C-alpha positions in Angstrom: -60.4 96.1 -1.3 -60.3 92.3 -0.8 -59.8 92.7 2.9 -62.8 95.0 3.3 -65.0 92.6 1.2 -63.9 89.7 3.5 -64.7 91.6 6.6 -68.2 92.6 5.3 -68.8 89.0 4.3 -67.9 87.8 7.8 -70.3 90.3 9.4 -73.1 89.3 7.1 -72.6 85.6 7.9 -72.1 85.8 11.7 -74.0 88.9 12.7 -76.7 89.3 10.1 -77.3 85.7 9.1 -81.1 85.8 9.8 -81.4 88.9 7.7 -79.4 87.5 4.8 -81.7 84.4 4.8 -84.5 86.7 3.8 -82.8 87.7 0.6 -84.1 85.8 -2.5 -81.6 83.4 -4.1 -82.1 85.0 -7.5 -80.9 88.3 -6.0 -77.8 86.6 -4.6 -77.1 85.0 -8.0 -77.2 88.4 -9.6 -74.8 89.8 -6.9 -72.4 86.9 -7.4 -72.4 87.5 -11.2 -71.6 91.1 -10.7 -68.8 90.2 -8.3 -67.4 87.7 -10.8 -67.4 90.3 -13.6 -65.8 92.9 -11.3 -63.0 90.6 -10.0 -62.1 89.0 -13.3 -58.9 90.4 -14.8 -60.3 91.2 -18.3 -57.0 92.7 -19.4 -55.5 89.2 -19.3 -57.6 88.3 -22.4 -55.9 91.0 -24.4 -52.5 89.6 -23.2 -53.2 86.2 -24.8 -51.6 87.3 -28.0 -48.6 88.8 -26.3 -48.0 85.9 -23.9 -46.0 82.9 -24.7 -48.1 80.2 -26.3 -47.5 77.8 -23.4 -48.7 80.4 -20.8 -51.9 81.0 -22.8 -52.5 77.3 -23.1 -52.1 76.8 -19.3 -54.4 79.8 -18.5 -57.2 78.7 -20.9 -57.0 75.1 -19.8 -57.2 76.0 -16.2 -60.2 78.2 -16.7 -62.0 75.6 -18.9 -61.3 72.9 -16.3 -62.8 75.0 -13.5 -65.9 75.9 -15.5 -66.6 72.4 -16.8 -65.9 70.5 -13.6 -67.0 73.2 -11.1 -64.0 72.2 -9.1 -61.2 74.7 -8.5 -58.8 72.0 -7.3 -59.1 70.1 -10.6 -58.4 73.3 -12.6 -55.4 74.2 -10.5 -54.1 70.7 -10.7 -54.4 70.7 -14.5 -52.6 74.0 -14.7 -49.7 72.8 -12.5 -49.3 69.6 -14.5 -49.3 71.5 -17.8 -46.8 74.0 -16.5 -44.5 71.2 -15.3 -44.7 69.4 -18.7 -44.0 72.6 -20.6 -41.1 73.4 -18.3 -39.6 69.9 -18.8 -39.9 70.3 -22.6 -38.2 73.7 -22.4 -35.3 72.4 -20.3 -34.8 69.4 -22.6 -34.2 71.7 -25.6 -31.3 73.3 -23.7 -29.3 70.1 -24.1 -26.2 70.6 -26.2 -23.8 67.8 -27.4 -20.6 68.7 -29.3 -17.7 66.5 -30.4 -14.0 66.8 -31.3 -12.1 64.3 -33.3 -8.4 63.3 -32.8 -7.6 61.7 -36.1 -4.2 60.4 -35.2 -5.6 58.5 -32.2 -8.9 57.6 -33.8 -10.5 59.1 -30.8 -13.6 61.3 -30.5 -14.6 63.3 -27.4 -18.3 64.1 -26.9 -19.0 67.0 -24.6 -22.5 67.0 -23.1 -24.0 70.2 -21.6 -27.5 70.3 -20.0 -30.0 68.2 -18.0 -30.5 64.6 -18.8 -33.9 63.2 -17.9 -36.9 61.4 -19.5 -37.7 64.1 -21.9 -34.1 64.6 -23.2 -33.0 61.0 -23.0 -33.7 60.2 -26.7 -32.1 63.4 -27.9 -28.9 62.3 -26.0 -29.0 58.8 -27.3 -29.4 59.9 -31.0 -26.6 62.5 -30.9 -23.8 59.9 -31.3 -22.4 58.5 -34.6 -22.0 54.8 -34.1 -20.9 54.1 -37.7 -17.7 56.1 -37.5 -14.6 53.9 -37.3 -13.0 54.8 -33.9 -10.8 53.1 -31.3 -11.8 55.3 -28.4 -14.8 57.5 -27.4 -14.8 59.8 -24.4 -18.2 61.1 -23.1 -17.5 64.2 -21.1 -20.5 65.0 -18.8 -18.8 67.6 -16.6 -21.5 70.1 -17.5 -24.4 67.7 -17.5 -26.6 66.1 -14.8 -28.4 62.7 -14.8 -31.8 62.9 -13.1 -33.6 59.7 -13.6 -33.8 56.1 -14.9 -34.4 57.2 -18.5 -31.3 59.2 -18.6 -29.1 56.4 -17.2 -30.8 54.0 -19.6 -29.9 56.2 -22.6 -26.3 56.2 -21.4 -26.3 52.4 -21.2 -27.6 52.2 -24.8 -24.9 54.6 -26.1 -22.0 52.8 -24.3 -23.2 49.3 -25.2 -23.8 50.3 -28.9 -20.3 51.7 -29.2 -18.8 48.5 -27.6 -20.7 46.3 -30.1 -18.9 48.4 -32.8 -15.6 47.6 -31.2 -15.0 51.0 -29.7 -13.7 51.6 -26.2 -15.8 54.0 -24.2 -14.8 56.2 -21.3 -17.2 58.4 -19.2 -15.7 61.4 -17.5 -16.9 64.3 -15.4 -19.8 62.8 -13.5 -20.8 64.9 -10.5 -21.4 63.2 -7.2 -25.2 63.0 -7.5 -25.0 61.7 -11.1 -22.3 59.2 -10.2 -24.3 57.8 -7.4 -27.3 57.4 -9.7 -25.3 55.8 -12.5 -23.5 53.4 -10.2 -26.8 52.3 -8.7 -28.8 51.9 -11.9 -26.5 51.6 -14.9 -25.9 48.2 -16.5 -23.2 48.9 -19.0 -20.5 48.4 -16.4 -22.0 45.2 -15.0 -20.8 41.7 -16.0 -22.6 40.3 -19.0 -24.1 43.6 -20.0 -23.1 43.3 -23.6 -24.4 39.8 -23.9 -27.8 40.9 -22.4 -28.0 43.9 -24.7 -27.2 41.8 -27.7 -30.0 39.4 -26.9 -32.7 42.1 -27.2 
C-alpha cells in the first residue's frame, strides 16, 4: 500500500542512509522506472475514448506538461487552468434568452436565464433584435446573474442601442449582487451615456 511504501522509504532514508548510498544510481533508476510503471493507472488510457473530450484534453495536457517541463506544479497549473476554461465555456452555453411580444402595446419582453460573464457576454448582446419597431422593451433578468465587467458592458450596449432606435428600455428582476454590480459599473443610466456611446 501507499502507507507501507512511505514508511519503508522513511526507514531507508533515516536509518539505512549509509547503506542506501552504496547502491549504484543505475539500479535506483531501474527501481524508479518499475515504481512508475506499477503506480501508473494504465486503465485510464482505455478510458480516453469513453471520457468527455475536455476531460481527455486536460489529462493529456497535464501529463505532457509534467513530462516536458519536469515540473509537477506547472502540469497541475495547466490542468487547473484548462479545467476552468472548459467549465466557463460549458456554463456559457446554458444561457437562454426568450422573448414575448405584446403587439397592441408594441412591447417585447426578453427573459434571460443563466450566468452572464465574459464568455457569455457576446451571446447575450447578440440575442436582441434592434431593428424591430417597438415602443418599449423589458429585459427580465430574474433568473440571471451578472458576474463581471464584460456582462455589465454587454447590458450597456444593448440598452443604449435600443435607445438609439427610439425604444424605451426597462430592466427588471436584478438580484441584490447583480444590482450592486450594475449600479457600480453600468453607464447606460448615467448622464450623457447616449452621447458618449454615439461618439464611438
